[in-house]
N, C-alpha and C positions, 0 to 999 in steps of 0.2 A: 554507367557511362559507356559509350561506344569505344572499343579498343582502338588505339592509334598505331601508327608505324613505330612510334617511340616505345609503346608497350611490347610490340613484336620484337624489336631490337633488344630490349632488356631481357625478355623471356628466352631469346635464342642466344644471348651473350655475344652479339655482334654489333657492328656499327650501322647507322642509318643508310650509308651508301651500299652496304651489302644487302640489306633488306630491299632497297630499291632495285638492285640488279636482279635479285631473285623474282620479285613481283613482276618485273618487266622482261623476264627471260633473256637477260643480257649475259654475255660470257664474263669470265673472270672470277667465278666463285667455285670453290671445290665442292664436289658432289656431297660430301658429308655435311658441309656447312649449309648448303642449299636445303638438304633434307631437314636439318635442324630448324631452319627458318620456316619451312613449310609446315613442320609439326607445330611450331609456335602459332602460326596463323590458324591452323585447325583448332588447336586447344583454346585459343582466346576467342574464336569466332570472329576474327577480323574480316571486314568487308572493305574491299578497296574502293575509295572514292575516285571514280574514273575522271570526273570533271576536274577535281583538284589536281590529279596527276597530270592531266593534259595541260592545265594552267601552269603547273610548275615547270613543265618541259617546253612551254610556249608553243604548244602544238595547236594548229588549226585544222580541223577536219573538213574537207570539201566533199559535200554530198551532191552528186549530179542527178538531176531529175530529167528524164527524157519524156516529154509530153507531146502527144499528137496535136497539131494545129488544125485548121479547117473550120467547117461550119458548126461543129458539135458544141452546143451550150455546155454539156456536161464536161467536156475537156477544157473549155474556157474556165469553168468554175474550179476544176481540178488545179489548173495552173494558178488561179488566184489564191487558192488555199496554200499552195507551195510558197508563193510570194509572201503571204501573210506569216507563214511559219518562219521563213527566212528573216523577216523583220523581228519576230519575237525572239529569235535566237541570236540576234546581233549582240556582240559583246560577250557571247558565251562560247567562243572559240569554235563555232560551227559556221561554215560558209555554204549557202545553198546556190548551186549553179544550175539554172534552168536552160535546157536545150529543146528547141521546137523541132519536130520532125513531121513530115507528111503522114496523114492517117492511112492505115491499111497498106503500108509500103515497107515490106521487109528489107529490101535493099537499102532504102533510105535510112531505116533504123540501124541497120548494120554499119552503114557509113558513119552515122553519128556516134555509135559505140566505138568505132575504129579511131575516131579523133580524140577519145579520152586517153589522157596520159596516166598510166597506172602509178606513176611516181608522184602524181599530184592529186589524184582522186582517191578518197578514202572509202567511198561507198556509192552505189548506183541504184536508182529506182527507175523502172520503165514500165510502160504499157506494152506488154509483149506481143510480138508477131512471130508465129512459128515458121521461120524461114531458115534454111541451112546457113546462110551468111550470118544471121543473128546468133545461131548456136555457136558458130566459130568464134565470134567476138566474146560471147559469154564464157566460153572455155578459156580464152585469153585472160579475161578478168579474174576468173576463178584460179588460174595457175599463178597469177600475180598476188593472190590473197586479198582481192578486192571483193567485199560482200555485195551481193545483188539481191534486190527484192523486186518481184513483179507486182504491178498495181492493176486492179480492175480485171485484167485478162491475164491468165497464167500461161506458163510454158513448162509444165512439170517434167517433161523429158529433157529439158535443157538444164545446165548447171545454174542453180539459183538457191539462195538460202531460205527464202520464205515467200509465200504468196500473201498479199494483203488485199483483201476484197471480199465480197459476198460469195457464197456458194452459188455459182451460176446455174448448176443443174437444179438445185433446190428452188432458185428463182423462177426457172422455167416451169417447174412442177407447180409452183404456187400460181403462176399466171394461168395455167391450164385449169386448175381447180376453181379459180375465180370465174373464168369464162364459163366453164361447165355449170357452175351453180347459178350464175346470172341467167343462163339460157333456160334453166329449169326443165330439162328433158327434151327441148326442141332438137330436131335433126337438122343437119346442114353442113356446109363447108366453112372452114376457118382459113383465113389468109395470114401468113406470118411474114412480117416485114423486117428485114435485117439491114444493117449497114453493109456488112460483108461477111460471108460465110468462111472467109479466110482467117478470121480472128477467133480465138478459142472461146471467149466469153459468149459470143453469139452462137457458136456451134453448141456449147454446153447448154445454153438456155433452150435452144431448139430441141436438144436431146431430152431434157427434162420435160419439156412441154409435150413432146410426142409420147413419152412414157405414160403420162397421166391420161391424155386424150384417148390413146389406144386401149389402155387398161381399164379406165373407169367410165368413159363416155363413148361407147361403141357407135352411137348414132351421129357422132360428130367426126368430121374428116379434116385433118390439117394437112391437106395435100398440095397447097400452093405456098411457095416461098419467093418473095421479091427481095431484090437487093438494090438499095438506093444510095449506098455510100454516105448515108446521113445527110444527103443534099436535098434541099426542099423541092427543086424543080424535077430532079430525077425521080424522087419518091412519088411525087404527085402524078407524073406521067405514067409510071409503072402501075400505080394503083388504079388509075382511071382505065387503063387498058385491061387490067385484070378484071375489074367489075364488068366491063363491056363483054369480055370473053367468057367469064365464068358465070355471070348472072348473079343469082342470089347468094350473098355471103352473110352468114349469121354472126360470125365472130372475127375479130382481128387482134393479133398480138404483135405489138411493135417492140421488137427486141432491142433496137438501137436507139439512135437519137434523131431520126428523121421525122419527128411527129408533125412539124408544121405542114409538110406536104400532104400528109394524111388528113390533117384537119381541113385543108383547102378542099379536098374531095368530099369529106363527110359533111361539111357545112352546106354544100350544094345539094345534098340529098334530103328528101322529106324525112321527118323524124321517124316515121314508121319503117323506113327502108334502111336505117342506119344499123350497122352491126354492133354487138357488144365489143368494147375495146378495152384492152389492158395495155398500159405503156410503162416505161421505166423513167425514173428520176423526177422528183418533185421540183419544179421550177416555175417561173411565171407563166410559161405556156401551158404546162400540164395542169397547174392550179386553175387557170381560167377555163381550160377544157373540162375539168371535173365540175367546176361550178356551173358551167353552161349545160352539162349533160352530154357533151360530145364524146367523152370517154367515161369509163365506169370505175376504174381503179388504177392506181399508180404503185409500182414496186420501187422502193427507194433504198439508197445506201447513203450513209453519212460520209460525205467526202472529206470533211474536216477530220473526222476520226481516222479515215484511211491514211491521210497524209501524216498526222501525228504518230500513228502506229508505224508507218514506214520509217520515219525518222528514229523512233525508239528502237525498232528492230535493227536498223543499220548501226546505230550507236552501240547497241548491246554487242553486236558482232565485232565491231571495231575494238571495244574496250574489254571484251570477254566477260561481260556481266550478264546475270540472268534476266529473263523476262517474266512478267506476270501473264500467264497464258490467256486468262479470261479477258484481260484488258485489250488484247489484240484481236479479239473476235469481232468481225464486222457483221452486224446483224441485218437481216432482211426486214424492212419496214413496209407496211401496207397502208396506203391512204385512199380513203373514199371521200366523197363530197362531205360526208357527215363528220369526219374527224380531222379535217385539215387544221394544221397548227396556225 
């Protein structure tokens, strides 16, 4: 049988109130008594049931999720997963508070963080933007003991407890390997399309991409980067101008979520003039593009896994409970037309 607080109290020769004070680091217990309780906990292998403890204290933990709005289908689906998680957690003393922020806007993100009351918010998850104002707000949360996780895009130089998302450098390396192998030794230029090079996930993907292209495919050059802010019209215009200016492009890596504008341009080209294309995130648009042959591969991340993991990480930090490390690893998935689920 799993040991209970009653077993700990008996083994330590104290009352339940004393055990509760020690387990929750509350004052009013002599040092010697506290040590006796901790020794009993270790000896019995007692594991605290954080959910039961929160229920007993009538505590409700509010977890704030700051999600970029705008045209990105990926962010829309991310927010939908957060809402679904909130519904699943209803009645389990966890409240999910979703705050929308403009994409690629560090000052707006900092302002949203500034509005969080550290006395009411138990944990925070955000898609990070590396701006000085954001760092200042994360320092404020950290000083108040509020755990923070970064989602999708990390900010490792800022105070945060954990990053939840794929390895974006590895994702970029994977994209480069796929394009290089699809091209089969051909020479030529590759255009890289990003939402914004001000966000770390796009920078890291480009970094990994360049590492493989320059190191393993010397006949290819990834010398052109376009930024479309994940907006269809802006991406379409930038790519059209690029093709007119640069001429023959043999490969295209879409780092961000602006694929629709790219498809507008590609669908107008004759099949023999289209580049090899690798994009991110499996959704209705990328699925149709794979099936039609307009793009060749999709690098995907499990959004539902990311949100569930972020919640587990925050609750573990709040409750002081351990994590299963392997459960929190977000893996890179590769989809071709031949293995679509």
